[in-house]
C-alpha angles and dihedrals in degrees: 000000000000122000120221131197117200115194116203142175112281109265095033099077096107093048093052090043089055091048091052092048091051088055089058100244118153137238093019111190121187113208134165109294094351149055125217122201142156128235146130131292086262088062091069087070096038092053095046094046098044109032112108100178105029122103099217140323119253125192108221109222099171144003124189143138113279111183092144138032087249092057092046090050096047093042092053094042090055090064113100095239091167089067089062111024125058117214096265096046121136106227112178114178127224132166150122143242126219125176093349136125090233096066101148100098095190090052091049090052092054093047092051092045090050093049091049092051093048092052093045092047090060091051103039095034094224129121101215132035116214095205090208097129136071115334119248105187108210114205124184133185128199113198122167089342093305114123125209116189114195144164117233107234094182106058103194114035118277090243084075096084091168096246099095114068096155133017146181123256121298098017121197116233113249093233091056092045090053089049091053090052092049092048089054088060091235110169101168099266103096132050115280122202140178114183092186096048101152109176090356102255098140099047090043091054089047089054093050090051091046091054091038086233114165108243095220100057095098098051142063130240132215095239092060085082097048117111099214093062116074111245094225095068091077095053090045092051093048093049090050091051095048092050088061095055121118126217120205147113118289138182107220119152137179127188132185135169090226112084091198092057091048090053092051089047090054092049093048090051089053091051091048090052094240101101088110092063105032125060131196131198142172101256137149114240089225088066095051112126133163128182101187115113095233133034149123128252109191119171147157106208123187111289102213092245104091112000102032138025111249094252091055090046090053091052091051090050090053091052091046089051090055091050092050092050089063093053118103107269095246094063118112115223125193122181123182112211141154093201112118092210097048096118096048093049094042087055102236140061114251118255087224136003131203127193113230138160123232098196106309092335115106109223144170124230102219109207124197127186131018096339 
């Protein structure tokens, strides 16, 4: 069986692990910043097409101790690269090292590349490799002197769903937006609202979740061009995903004071195929009202780090707190912010908090209601 490694944003590990388990993969291990599991070749396609919160899908080719460059070289050379890479393959190497004796990443890249070439030279009986063919991105990790050598099946990160060609400032990654929707327990039955929708990422991810539409259906993946993976697995995985879609009526809304952002959100929803079930409009957060007994308000307001000064952000949070107080008591509200004084300015301590990262910005997800 194949072994897969799925990196993810810190704080999302359990969500990704649950996704992988629902897809039926085996030996699922949830670790800091990543999930390990075992599956078939076909699961490379199923994971890429279906995962909402994972960063990318790596096929693990080798794991071994690497306390020295010699161990790194020999461990890499022992991998049967000829089973994966044709003679004209392009095989760039990327990676990282954490808490390991081999801490110079550029040197590790060179050693891994050299070991791959030596192995392939003995198989293909050529001295130089042109690297003019299909790309096979090699990714390595060194953690506490243990090396993992992988091929990146995804190509571009899984947060690039394919629907957001342009965006407004300070965009939220789609994988994090999906996680926020999942943590709100939204299942498509109650109203779902985002009064700071920007380019529409949170409502669009909510719409994809409501429809149970796989987020990777409208994009391509690096491994689709690899010769050792059967081409049919991608079509089979897409067919399987589409068979599981729901069709119904949903109340999903996004508002923003910026007309340009709303226009972009509407176009993104069209590209995502959910413009029929999510609506966007130019609206001021201070005018937000809802009368339904249940609902979700999930939002990512400006933090006061890039778009607003902190004093302006605090005033915005005070006004959001006043709006929240007027919502029916059974609504769930989730707000992502890096501001250390958010709860004070919002006017109430969160019922729960979860540490997350939006890019390189350390944030808290402040959760109010039965969450």
